[in-house]
BAKE-668577 format. One record per residue: residue in one letter; x, y, z of N, C-alpha, C, O in turn. Coordinates in steps of 0.2 Angstrom, whole numbers, padded with zeros to 4 digits, always signed. Example, Ala and Ser with C-alpha at 12.3 -4.5 7.8 and 13.67 -1.06 7.14 Angstrom:
<pts>
a+0066-0028+0039+0062-0022+0039+0066-0016+0039+0071-0017+0042 s+0064-0011+0035+0068-0005+0036+0064+0000+0039+0067+0006+0040 
</pts>
This chain:
<pts>
m+0853-0050+0431+0856-0052+0437+0858-0046+0441+0860-0041+0439 a+0858-0047+0448+0860-0042+0452+0867-0043+0454+0869-0048+0458 t+0872-0039+0451+0879-0041+0452+0882-0037+0457+0888-0038+0459 a+0879-0032+0460+0881-0028+0465+0876-0027+0471+0870-0025+0470 t+0877-0030+0477+0873-0030+0482+0876-0029+0489+0882-0031+0490 d+0873-0025+0493+0876-0025+0500+0873-0030+0505+0874-0030+0511 e+0869-0035+0502+0867-0040+0506+0872-0044+0510+0871-0047+0515 y+0878-0045+0507+0883-0049+0510+0888-0044+0514+0894-0047+0515 g+0887-0038+0515+0891-0034+0519+0894-0028+0515+0894-0028+0508 k+0896-0023+0518+0899-0017+0515+0906-0016+0517+0908-0018+0522 g+0910-0013+0513+0917-0011+0514+0921-0016+0517+0922-0022+0514 f+0924-0015+0523+0928-0020+0526+0924-0027+0528+0928-0032+0529 e+0918-0027+0529+0914-0033+0530+0915-0038+0525+0915-0044+0526 r+0917-0036+0519+0918-0040+0513+0925-0044+0514+0926-0048+0510 w+0929-0041+0519+0935-0044+0520+0936-0048+0527+0941-0049+0529 s+0930-0049+0530+0930-0052+0536+0932-0059+0536+0933-0062+0531 l+0933-0062+0542+0935-0069+0543+0930-0073+0540+0932-0078+0537 q+0924-0072+0541+0918-0076+0539+0919-0076+0531+0917-0081+0528 a+0920-0070+0528+0920-0069+0521+0926-0074+0518+0925-0077+0513 w+0932-0073+0522+0937-0078+0519+0936-0085+0520+0937-0089+0516 l+0932-0087+0526+0931-0094+0527+0926-0096+0521+0927-0102+0518 d+0921-0092+0520+0916-0094+0515+0919-0095+0508+0918-0099+0504 y+0924-0090+0506+0928-0091+0500+0932-0097+0499+0932-0101+0494 l+0935-0098+0505+0940-0104+0505+0935-0111+0504+0937-0116+0501 m+0930-0111+0508+0926-0117+0508+0923-0118+0501+0922-0124+0499 v+0920-0113+0498+0917-0114+0491+0923-0116+0486+0921-0120+0482 k+0929-0114+0487+0934-0116+0483+0935-0123+0484+0936-0127+0479 i+0935-0125+0490+0936-0133+0491+0931-0137+0488+0932-0142+0485 m+0925-0134+0490+0919-0138+0487+0919-0138+0479+0917-0144+0477 m+0920-0133+0476+0920-0133+0469+0926-0138+0466+0925-0141+0461 g+0931-0138+0470+0936-0143+0468+0934-0150+0468+0937-0154+0465 r+0929-0151+0472+0927-0158+0473+0920-0160+0469+0920-0165+0466 v+0915-0155+0470+0909-0157+0466+0907-0152+0461+0902-0152+0458 g+0912-0147+0459+0910-0142+0454+0909-0145+0447+0906-0142+0443 d+0912-0151+0446+0912-0154+0439+0906-0159+0438+0906-0162+0433 v+0902-0159+0443+0896-0164+0443+0891-0162+0437+0888-0166+0434 i+0891-0155+0436+0887-0153+0430+0889-0155+0424+0886-0158+0420 p+0896-0153+0422+0898-0155+0415+0900-0162+0414+0899-0164+0408 k+0902-0165+0419+0904-0172+0419+0899-0178+0420+0900-0183+0418 t+0893-0176+0423+0888-0181+0425+0881-0179+0423+0878-0182+0419 y+0879-0173+0425+0872-0171+0423+0871-0170+0416+0867-0172+0413 m+0876-0166+0413+0876-0164+0406+0876-0170+0401+0872-0171+0397 p+0881-0175+0402+0881-0181+0398+0874-0185+0398+0872-0187+0393 i+0871-0185+0404+0864-0188+0405+0859-0184+0401+0855-0187+0397 l+0859-0178+0401+0854-0174+0398+0855-0174+0390+0850-0174+0387 r+0861-0175+0388+0863-0176+0381+0860-0182+0378+0857-0183+0373 l+0860-0187+0382+0858-0194+0380+0850-0194+0380+0848-0198+0375 v+0847-0190+0384+0840-0191+0384+0836-0185+0379+0830-0185+0378 s+0840-0181+0377+0838-0175+0373+0838-0177+0365+0842-0180+0363 e+0833-0175+0362+0832-0176+0355+0837-0171+0351+0839-0173+0346 d+0838-0165+0353+0842-0160+0350+0848-0159+0354+0848-0154+0359 v+0854-0162+0353+0860-0161+0358+0863-0154+0357+0865-0151+0361 d+0863-0152+0350+0866-0146+0349+0862-0140+0353+0865-0135+0355 k+0856-0141+0353+0851-0136+0356+0853-0136+0364+0853-0130+0367 v+0854-0142+0367+0855-0142+0374+0862-0139+0375+0863-0135+0380 d+0867-0140+0371+0874-0138+0372+0874-0130+0371+0877-0127+0375 d+0870-0128+0367+0870-0120+0366+0866-0117+0372+0869-0112+0374 a+0861-0120+0374+0858-0117+0380+0863-0117+0386+0863-0113+0390 y+0866-0123+0387+0871-0123+0393+0877-0118+0392+0879-0115+0397 q+0879-0117+0386+0884-0112+0385+0881-0105+0387+0885-0100+0389 q+0875-0104+0385+0872-0097+0387+0872-0096+0394+0873-0091+0397 i+0870-0101+0398+0870-0101+0405+0877-0100+0408+0878-0096+0413 c+0882-0103+0405+0889-0102+0408+0892-0095+0406+0896-0093+0409 a+0889-0092+0401+0891-0086+0399+0889-0080+0404+0892-0075+0404 l+0885-0082+0408+0882-0077+0413+0888-0077+0419+0887-0073+0423 r+0892-0081+0419+0898-0081+0424+0901-0074+0424+0903-0072+0419 e+0902-0072+0430+0906-0065+0431+0913-0067+0432+0915-0072+0436 p+0918-0063+0429+0925-0065+0430+0927-0063+0437+0925-0058+0440 v+0931-0068+0440+0933-0067+0447+0940-0064+0446+0945-0067+0444 r+0941-0058+0449+0947-0054+0448+0951-0055+0455+0949-0056+0460 l+0958-0055+0454+0963-0056+0459+0962-0051+0465+0962-0054+0471 l+0961-0045+0464+0961-0040+0469+0954-0039+0472+0953-0035+0476 e+0949-0043+0470+0942-0042+0473+0942-0045+0480+0946-0049+0482 s+0937-0043+0484+0936-0045+0491+0934-0053+0491+0932-0055+0486 p+0936-0056+0496+0934-0064+0496+0926-0064+0496+0924-0069+0493 r+0923-0060+0498+0915-0060+0498+0913-0060+0491+0909-0063+0489 d+0916-0055+0487+0914-0055+0480+0916-0061+0476+0912-0063+0472 k+0922-0064+0477+0924-0070+0474+0920-0075+0476+0918-0079+0471 w+0918-0076+0482+0913-0081+0484+0907-0081+0480+0904-0086+0478 r+0904-0075+0480+0897-0074+0477+0897-0076+0470+0893-0079+0467 k+0902-0074+0466+0903-0075+0459+0903-0083+0458+0900-0086+0453 m+0908-0086+0462+0909-0093+0461+0903-0097+0463+0900-0102+0459 y+0900-0096+0469+0894-0100+0471+0888-0098+0468+0884-0103+0466 g+0887-0092+0466+0881-0090+0462+0881-0093+0455+0876-0096+0453 a+0887-0093+0452+0887-0097+0445+0885-0104+0446+0882-0107+0442 y+0888-0107+0451+0887-0114+0452+0880-0116+0453+0877-0121+0450 i+0877-0112+0457+0870-0114+0459+0865-0112+0453+0860-0116+0451 r+0867-0107+0449+0863-0105+0443+0863-0110+0438+0858-0112+0435 e+0869-0113+0437+0870-0118+0432+0867-0125+0434+0864-0129+0430 l+0867-0126+0441+0864-0132+0444+0857-0132+0443+0853-0137+0441 e+0854-0126+0445+0846-0126+0444+0844-0127+0437+0839-0130+0436 w+0848-0124+0432+0846-0125+0425+0846-0132+0423+0841-0134+0420 v+0852-0136+0424+0852-0142+0422+0847-0147+0425+0845-0152+0422 l+0846-0146+0432+0841-0150+0435+0834-0149+0432+0830-0153+0431 g+0832-0142+0430+0826-0141+0427+0825-0144+0420+0820-0146+0418 e+0831-0145+0417+0831-0148+0410+0830-0156+0411+0826-0159+0407 l+0833-0159+0416+0833-0166+0417+0826-0168+0419+0823-0173+0418 r+0823-0163+0423+0816-0164+0426+0811-0166+0420+0806-0169+0421 q+0812-0163+0414+0807-0163+0409+0808-0170+0405+0803-0172+0401 h+0813-0174+0407+0814-0180+0403+0813-0187+0407+0813-0192+0404 f+0811-0186+0414+0810-0192+0418+0804-0191+0422+0802-0186+0424 p+0801-0197+0423+0795-0197+0428+0798-0194+0435+0804-0194+0436 t+0793-0191+0439+0796-0187+0445+0800-0191+0449+0805-0189+0452 r+0798-0197+0451+0802-0201+0456+0809-0203+0453+0814-0203+0456 e+0809-0205+0447+0815-0207+0443+0820-0201+0443+0826-0202+0444 y+0817-0195+0442+0821-0189+0441+0824-0188+0448+0830-0186+0449 q+0820-0188+0453+0822-0187+0460+0828-0192+0462+0833-0190+0465 d+0827-0198+0461+0831-0203+0463+0838-0202+0459+0843-0203+0462 l+0838-0200+0453+0844-0199+0449+0848-0193+0451+0854-0194+0453 v+0845-0188+0452+0849-0182+0453+0851-0181+0461+0856-0179+0462 i+0847-0184+0465+0849-0184+0472+0855-0189+0473+0859-0188+0477 d+0854-0195+0470+0860-0200+0471+0866-0198+0468+0871-0199+0471 i+0866-0194+0463+0872-0192+0460+0875-0186+0464+0881-0187+0466 m+0871-0182+0467+0874-0177+0471+0876-0179+0478+0882-0177+0480 a+0873-0184+0480+0874-0187+0487+0881-0191+0486+0885-0190+0491 r+0882-0194+0481+0889-0198+0480+0895-0193+0480+0900-0194+0482 n+0893-0187+0476+0899-0182+0476+0900-0179+0482+0906-0177+0484 i+0895-0177+0486+0896-0174+0492+0899-0179+0497+0903-0177+0501 r+0897-0185+0497+0900-0190+0502+0907-0191+0500+0911-0191+0505 g+0909-0191+0494+0916-0191+0492+0920-0185+0494+0926-0185+0496 w+0917-0179+0494+0920-0173+0496+0921-0173+0504+0926-0171+0506 l+0916-0175+0507+0917-0175+0515+0922-0180+0517+0925-0179+0522 g+0922-0186+0514+0927-0191+0515+0927-0192+0522+0923-0195+0526 a+0933-0191+0525+0935-0192+0532+0931-0189+0537+0931-0191+0543 f+0927-0183+0535+0923-0180+0540+0917-0184+0543+0915-0183+0548 l+0915-0188+0538+0909-0192+0540+0911-0197+0546+0907-0197+0551 p+0916-0201+0546+0918-0205+0552+0919-0201+0558+0918-0204+0563 s+0922-0195+0557+0924-0191+0563+0917-0189+0566+0917-0189+0572 l+0912-0187+0562+0906-0186+0565+0903-0192+0569+0900-0191+0574 e+0903-0198+0566+0901-0204+0569+0904-0205+0575+0900-0207+0580 k+0911-0205+0576+0914-0206+0582+0913-0201+0587+0913-0203+0593 s+0911-0195+0585+0910-0190+0590+0904-0191+0594+0903-0187+0600 t+0899-0195+0592+0893-0196+0596+0893-0203+0599+0887-0205+0601 r+0898-0206+0599+0898-0213+0602+0903-0214+0607+0907-0209+0608 t+0902-0219+0611+0907-0220+0617+0909-0227+0617+0906-0232+0613 g+0915-0229+0620+0917-0236+0621+0919-0239+0614+0922-0235+0610 a+0918-0245+0614+0921-0249+0608+0917-0246+0601+0920-0246+0596 a+0911-0244+0602+0908-0242+0596+0911-0235+0593+0910-0234+0587 a+0915-0232+0597+0918-0226+0594+0923-0227+0589+0925-0223+0586 h+0925-0234+0589+0930-0235+0584+0927-0237+0577+0931-0238+0572 a+0921-0237+0577+0917-0239+0570+0918-0233+0565+0917-0228+0567 v+0920-0235+0559+0921-0230+0554+0916-0231+0548+0916-0237+0546 v+0913-0226+0547+0908-0227+0541+0910-0224+0535+0912-0218+0535 h+0911-0227+0530+0912-0225+0523+0907-0227+0518+0904-0232+0519 a+0906-0223+0513+0901-0225+0508+0905-0231+0504+0911-0232+0504 p+0901-0236+0502+0903-0242+0498+0908-0240+0492+0906-0235+0488 d+0913-0243+0492+0918-0242+0486+0921-0235+0486+0923-0233+0480 e+0920-0231+0491+0923-0224+0491+0928-0223+0496+0927-0225+0502 k+0933-0220+0494+0939-0219+0499+0940-0212+0500+0941-0208+0495 p+0940-0209+0506+0942-0202+0507+0948-0200+0504+0953-0204+0504 s+0948-0194+0501+0954-0191+0498+0960-0190+0503+0958-0189+0509 a+0966-0190+0501+0971-0188+0506+0970-0181+0509+0971-0180+0515 f+0968-0176+0505+0966-0170+0508+0961-0170+0513+0961-0167+0518 a+0955-0174+0512+0950-0175+0517+0953-0178+0523+0951-0175+0529 r+0957-0183+0523+0959-0186+0529+0964-0181+0533+0963-0181+0539 i+0968-0177+0529+0972-0172+0533+0968-0167+0536+0969-0165+0541 a+0963-0165+0532+0959-0159+0534+0955-0161+0540+0954-0157+0545 a+0953-0167+0540+0949-0170+0546+0953-0170+0552+0951-0168+0558 r+0959-0172+0552+0964-0173+0557+0966-0165+0560+0966-0164+0566 g+0967-0161+0555+0968-0154+0557+0962-0151+0560+0963-0147+0565 l+0956-0152+0558+0951-0149+0561+0950-0151+0568+0948-0147+0572 e+0950-0158+0569+0950-0161+0575+0955-0158+0580+0953-0156+0586 s+0961-0156+0578+0966-0153+0583+0964-0146+0584+0965-0143+0589 a+0962-0143+0579+0961-0135+0579+0955-0134+0584+0955-0129+0588 v+0950-0138+0583+0944-0137+0587+0945-0138+0595+0942-0135+0599 a+0950-0142+0596+0952-0144+0603+0955-0138+0606+0955-0138+0612 g+0959-0134+0602+0962-0128+0605+0958-0122+0607+0952-0122+0605 r+0961-0117+0610+0958-0111+0612+0956-0107+0606+0950-0105+0605 l+0960-0107+0601+0958-0103+0594+0953-0107+0591+0948-0104+0588 g+0953-0114+0591+0947-0117+0587+0941-0116+0591+0936-0115+0587 r+0941-0116+0597+0934-0115+0601+0932-0108+0599+0926-0106+0599 w+0937-0103+0599+0934-0096+0598+0931-0095+0591+0926-0092+0589 l+0935-0099+0586+0932-0099+0579+0925-0102+0579+0921-0099+0575 m+0924-0107+0582+0918-0111+0582+0912-0107+0585+0906-0107+0583 d+0914-0102+0590+0909-0098+0593+0908-0092+0589+0902-0089+0590 h+0912-0090+0585+0911-0083+0581+0911-0084+0574+0909-0079+0570 m+0911-0090+0571+0911-0091+0564+0906-0096+0562+0905-0101+0566 n+0903-0096+0556+0898-0101+0554+0901-0105+0548+0902-0103+0543 p+0903-0111+0550+0906-0116+0545+0901-0117+0539+0904-0119+0534 a+0895-0117+0540+0890-0118+0534+0888-0112+0531+0884-0112+0527 g+0891-0106+0533+0889-0100+0530+0890-0099+0523+0886-0095+0519 f+0895-0102+0520+0896-0102+0513+0891-0105+0509+0890-0103+0503 m+0887-0109+0512+0881-0112+0508+0874-0109+0509+0870-0108+0505 v+0873-0107+0516+0866-0105+0518+0866-0098+0521+0861-0095+0521 g+0872-0095+0523+0872-0089+0526+0871-0089+0533+0871-0094+0536 p+0869-0083+0536+0868-0083+0544+0862-0088+0546+0858-0089+0542 v+0863-0091+0552+0858-0095+0555+0857-0093+0562+0861-0090+0565 e+0851-0095+0564+0849-0094+0571+0848-0101+0574+0844-0105+0571 t+0851-0102+0579+0852-0109+0582+0849-0109+0589+0850-0105+0593 k+0845-0115+0590+0842-0116+0597+0841-0123+0598+0840-0127+0593 m+0841-0125+0604+0840-0132+0606+0832-0133+0608+0830-0130+0612 g+0829-0138+0604+0822-0139+0605+0821-0143+0612+0825-0146+0615 d+0814-0144+0613+0812-0148+0619+0813-0155+0619+0814-0158+0624 h+0814-0158+0613+0815-0165+0612+0822-0167+0611+0824-0172+0608 g+0827-0163+0612+0834-0164+0611+0836-0163+0604+0841-0165+0602 e+0832-0159+0600+0833-0158+0593+0837-0151+0592+0834-0146+0596 l+0842-0150+0588+0845-0144+0587+0841-0141+0581+0841-0144+0576 t+0839-0135+0582+0835-0132+0576+0839-0126+0574+0841-0121+0578 m+0840-0126+0567+0844-0120+0564+0839-0117+0559+0837-0120+0554 f+0838-0110+0560+0833-0107+0556+0838-0102+0551+0842-0099+0554 i+0837-0103+0545+0840-0099+0540+0836-0094+0537+0831-0096+0533 p+0837-0088+0539+0832-0083+0537+0832-0081+0529+0826-0080+0527 r+0837-0081+0526+0838-0080+0519+0844-0083+0516+0849-0081+0516 c+0842-0089+0513+0847-0094+0511+0851-0091+0506+0848-0089+0501 y+0858-0092+0506+0862-0089+0501+0861-0093+0494+0863-0091+0489 m+0859-0099+0495+0858-0103+0489+0853-0100+0484+0854-0101+0478 h+0848-0096+0487+0843-0093+0483+0846-0086+0481+0844-0084+0475 t+0850-0083+0485+0852-0076+0483+0858-0075+0479+0859-0070+0475 a+0863-0080+0480+0869-0079+0477+0869-0079+0469+0873-0075+0466 p+0864-0083+0466+0864-0082+0458+0862-0075+0456+0863-0073+0450 g+0858-0071+0460+0857-0064+0458+0851-0064+0453+0851-0058+0450 d+0847-0069+0452+0842-0068+0447+0835-0066+0450+0830-0066+0447 g+0835-0065+0457+0828-0063+0460+0823-0069+0461+0818-0068+0462 k+0826-0075+0460+0821-0081+0460+0824-0086+0465+0830-0086+0466 t+0819-0090+0468+0822-0096+0472+0824-0101+0468+0821-0102+0462 q+0829-0105+0470+0832-0110+0466+0829-0117+0468+0832-0121+0472 d+0823-0118+0466+0819-0123+0469+0822-0130+0469+0822-0134+0474 q+0824-0132+0463+0827-0139+0462+0833-0140+0465+0834-0145+0468 a+0838-0135+0465+0844-0135+0468+0843-0136+0476+0846-0140+0479 c+0838-0132+0478+0836-0132+0485+0833-0139+0488+0836-0142+0492 v+0828-0141+0484+0824-0147+0487+0828-0154+0485+0828-0158+0489 q+0831-0154+0479+0834-0160+0477+0841-0161+0479+0843-0166+0483 t+0846-0156+0478+0853-0157+0479+0855-0154+0486+0861-0156+0488 c+0851-0151+0489+0853-0148+0496+0849-0153+0501+0852-0157+0504 k+0842-0152+0501+0838-0156+0506+0839-0164+0504+0841-0167+0509 g+0838-0165+0498+0837-0173+0496+0844-0176+0497+0844-0181+0501 a+0849-0173+0495+0856-0176+0495+0859-0176+0502+0861-0182+0504 c+0858-0171+0506+0861-0171+0513+0857-0175+0517+0860-0178+0521 e+0850-0176+0517+0847-0180+0521+0849-0187+0519+0849-0192+0524 q+0850-0189+0513+0852-0196+0511+0858-0198+0514+0859-0203+0516 i+0863-0193+0514+0870-0194+0517+0869-0195+0525+0871-0200+0527 f+0867-0190+0528+0868-0189+0535+0863-0194+0539+0864-0197+0544 n+0857-0195+0536+0852-0200+0539+0854-0207+0538+0851-0212+0541 v+0859-0209+0534+0861-0215+0533+0868-0217+0535+0869-0222+0539 d+0873-0212+0534+0880-0213+0536+0882-0210+0543+0887-0212+0545 t+0878-0206+0546+0880-0204+0553+0874-0204+0557+0868-0205+0555 p+0875-0203+0564+0869-0203+0569+0866-0196+0569+0862-0195+0573 a+0869-0191+0566+0867-0184+0566+0861-0184+0560+0863-0181+0555 h+0855-0186+0562+0850-0186+0557+0848-0179+0556+0847-0175+0560 m+0846-0177+0549+0844-0170+0547+0837-0170+0544+0836-0175+0540 h+0834-0165+0545+0827-0164+0542+0827-0157+0539+0826-0152+0544 f+0827-0156+0533+0826-0149+0530+0819-0147+0529+0815-0151+0526 e+0817-0141+0530+0810-0139+0529+0811-0132+0525+0810-0127+0528 p+0812-0132+0519+0812-0126+0515+0805-0123+0515+0800-0126+0514 h+0805-0116+0515+0799-0113+0516+0798-0109+0509+0796-0103+0509 l+0799-0113+0504+0797-0110+0497+0790-0108+0496+0786-0112+0499 p+0788-0103+0493+0793-0098+0489+0797-0093+0493+0800-0089+0490 d+0797-0093+0499+0801-0089+0503+0808-0091+0503+0809-0097+0502 y+0813-0087+0505+0820-0089+0504+0823-0092+0511+0828-0094+0511 s+0818-0093+0516+0820-0096+0522+0820-0104+0522+0817-0107+0518 c+0823-0106+0527+0823-0114+0528+0824-0115+0536+0827-0112+0539 t+0821-0121+0538+0822-0123+0545+0826-0130+0544+0823-0135+0541 l+0831-0131+0548+0835-0137+0548+0835-0140+0555+0837-0136+0560 r+0833-0146+0555+0832-0149+0562+0837-0155+0562+0837-0159+0557 i+0841-0155+0567+0846-0160+0568+0845-0164+0574+0844-0161+0580 k+0845-0171+0574+0844-0175+0580+0849-0180+0580+0850-0185+0576 l+0853-0180+0586+0859-0184+0587+0856-0191+0589+0852-0191+0593 g+0859-0196+0586+0857-0203+0588+0851-0206+0584+0849-0211+0586 g+0849-0202+0579+0844-0205+0575+0837-0204+0578+0836-0201+0583 g+0832-0208+0576+0826-0208+0578+0821-0203+0574+0824-0199+0570 d+0815-0204+0575+0810-0199+0572+0810-0192+0575+0811-0191+0581 f+0809-0187+0570+0808-0181+0572+0801-0179+0575+0796-0182+0573 q+0801-0175+0580+0795-0173+0583+0790-0169+0579+0793-0165+0575 t+0784-0170+0579+0780-0166+0574+0779-0159+0577+0778-0158+0583 v+0780-0155+0572+0780-0148+0574+0773-0145+0574+0772-0139+0575 
</pts>
């Protein structure tokens, strides 16, 4: 693994506001979806495997690759270690599950599990997004996943975010920081001819953070593209279409407000 890299900045760049935001966001994410591997994917893998001890030993070997997160390290280094380990372990467990199920069953299984976890993590942010694109009486419609209730933290955070963005500081932060940077890294954004927002991700952090020099194909296609499209294309009017450029590290994300089909590129 590459444990030291300047890809994420040098010197004080590792202590930037974006670095702090990425670190805080990944901590929040890990608190909500970080246990999906040991508590959901691994139990399923044990059930379908002939040699449970072998599976557990392999999982422990993957977990042993985690780098210790030290108190005085920069937020960028802490982020890389936490996020990189999570993606590395996610890619491994998905690869193992893939061997035990037909392709369609495997995809439905792993995508649905991750979508439910992400939906629970986003909680109150989903209805906030829904309301932001509606007018009149329809703006009062609230969308939640069936049988899922946003956590108290999610509700408070959503209200706080709404207030912050409305202020001068919030507008400055939205103009100068990338809220999705902790997952994908820098993005290039433009508005398309058909009212579609296009975000080009030149070198996705999901592939680089594990530091093994390989693309994280299953984590990318199933639990990023698959799960996010399932959530946003059903629960919100901000429909998303991911176009990973594997085996390259780049990706194009197209967002269309109000739903509808995406234009052919």
